[in-house]
N, C-alpha and C positions, 0 to 999 in steps of 0.2 A: 828485718832479719835476713841473714845471708845463708847460702848453702855451702857448708865447709867440708873439708876432708873428714872431720870428726863425724858430721852428719852422715856422710857416705858410709863410713865404717859402721855406724849404728844401723843403717839400712841393710847392710850386708848381714849383720847379726840377726836382724829381724827376719830376713829371708831364710836364714838357717833355722830359726824357730818354726817358721811356717813349713819348712821341709820336714822337720821332726813331727809336725802335726798332720802331715800327709799330703801337702800340696806338691804336685809333681810337674805341673805345666810350666815349662821353662820360660815361655813368653810372659806369663803372669808373674813369675818370680823376678824376672828382669825388670818388669814394670815397678814392682815393689822396691827393687834395688835402686831404681833411678828417680822415682818421684819424691820430691822433698815434702814429706807429710807434715813436717813442722811448720811449713808456710801456710798450711790449711787450717791451723789451729790458732787460738789466742796465744799471744807470746808467753803468757803465764804457764802454759802447758809445754813450752818448747822442750824442756829437759825430759819430758815423759813421752814425746811424740813417737818414739820408736819402740815403746812397749806395746805388747799385743793387747791393747785395751781400747775401749770406746771412750770418747770425751764429749762434754757438752759444747755446742757451737752457737748457742743462742736460739731464740724462738722455740724453746723446749725441744730442740732437736739435738742429735748427736752425730759425730763422725764415727762411722762403724769401726769395729775392731778390725785390724788388718787381716786377720785370719778369715773373717766373714767376707771381706771384700775379695780376697784371693779365692775363697771357696766358690762364691757366686760367679766370679769372673771365669773360673775354670769350668764350671757347669755350663756356661754359655757357649763354650767352644768357639770363641771369636776367631775369625779369619780376616786377613786384610781386606778392607773395603766392605765388610759386612755392615748392614744397616741395622743399628741397635737403638732401641727406645729405652730410656732410663726413666723410671717413675720415682721421683724424689731426688733432686739434684743435691740438696743438703750443702755440705761444704765444697763439693766439687771433686773430692778425692777419688771416688769411684769413677766419675766422669773422666778424670785424668788417666786412670788405669785403662779404661776402654779406649781412649785416644792413643795411648801408648801401644795398645794392641792393634792399632791402625784401623779401628772401626770408624764408620761415619755415625756420629752420635747425635741423637735428638733427645733432649732431657727436659723434663717437666718438674716444676717446683710450685707448690701451692702456698707457701709462706712468703708473703711479699718482701718482708725484711731480708730473708735469706736469698730470695731471687735477685734482689738488687745488689746485695753484697757480693754474692758469688759471681754474678755477671761481670761486675767491675774487676773482680779478682782474675777471672779468665782473661779479660782484655789485658790486664797488667802483666800476667804471666805468659801470655802468648798461647794459651790453650784455645783451640778453635773447634768447638762442637759445631755441627751443622746448624743447630738451632737450640736456643735456651728459651723455654716457654713458661710463662706464668699461667698456670691452669690447674685443672682437676685431673689428676693421674688416673682416676677410675675410668675416665672416658678414653684414655689412650690418645692417639693422634691419627684419626682415620684418614686425614688428607695426605699423610705420608706413608700409609700402610701399602703393602705388607712389609713386615720386618723379619730379618734373619734371626733376631733375638730381642727379647724384652726382659729387662731386669727391674725388679721392684725392691727398693731399699728401705721399705717400712713394712711393719706387720699388717697384713690384710685379714680382716675377719672372714672374708670369703674371696673367691677368685672372680674378679670382674670379667664378665663375658666379653666386653669389647676388646680386652687384651688378647684373649684366645682367638677372637675373630681376626685380629690384626697380624697374626703370625703367618708367614709363608708356609707352604708345605715343607716339612723338614725343619721348620723354625723351632726355637726353644724359648720357653717362658720360665724364668727362675723367680719364684715368689715365696716369701715366708708367710704361711697361712696359720692364723690362730689369733686369740685375743690376749690372754695373759702371757702365754708362751707360744712361739710359732714353730711349725714344722716346715723346714726348707723343702719346697716342692718344685719338681721339674716336670713341665709338660712339653712333650715333643709332638708337633702336629704331623700326623701320619697321612691324612687325607682331608678333604673338605670338612668331614664331620667327625673324624676319628683322632683322638689324642691319647698318647701314652703318658701315664702319670707315674712318677717315682717320688717317694718320700725319703728324705735324707737327713733325719735327725733334728733335734730341737735347738732353737736359737731364741734370743730376745731382741726385739726391735722396738723402736718407737712406733705408735700406731699410724697406719695409712688412713688419712682423713679425707672425706669427700668434700667437694667444693673448695673454691679459693677462699683465703681470708683477706 
């Protein structure tokens, strides 16, 4: 599959849809405008790639709705050179958005099939996360902590304590919390022991599972 002028036009339209839904961060919108989402999907979904919808990507996982990707990215308040941990690499689309925001990205995937497929895709496309790890996202990545931001791209039944522990002071954790339906939750680390918590509406994610498969 190629990236054509038609695809670019569709991305611009998608960005307009996201603006209407309340996304204001220009860097995030530019990432949505520039990243070829159709290449992250099975070719059978190509015609639908720029609708604001989630799609299956294999291993019972999905590529998140563009609005959700933009919303979570905006909440992270990524600045160039920020060190970001992503829990749930999935298709790699969210990773690509973070890289476009000039973050240094560490990303963990627990589904072996997806881990292998997405790693190959990154190499082919020239996306360069700092590290793509096959592992258990609940544990975070203590050897690389602390992080400026941590983003969880699957529904967590509870907030894993290691993720809070691995935030810098001033760092932000964006995590959808819940079982059937999730509440998008933002934690900002105020001090060694103090976190400010904000709840930001309900979403639906595939579940965040413990341990590798």
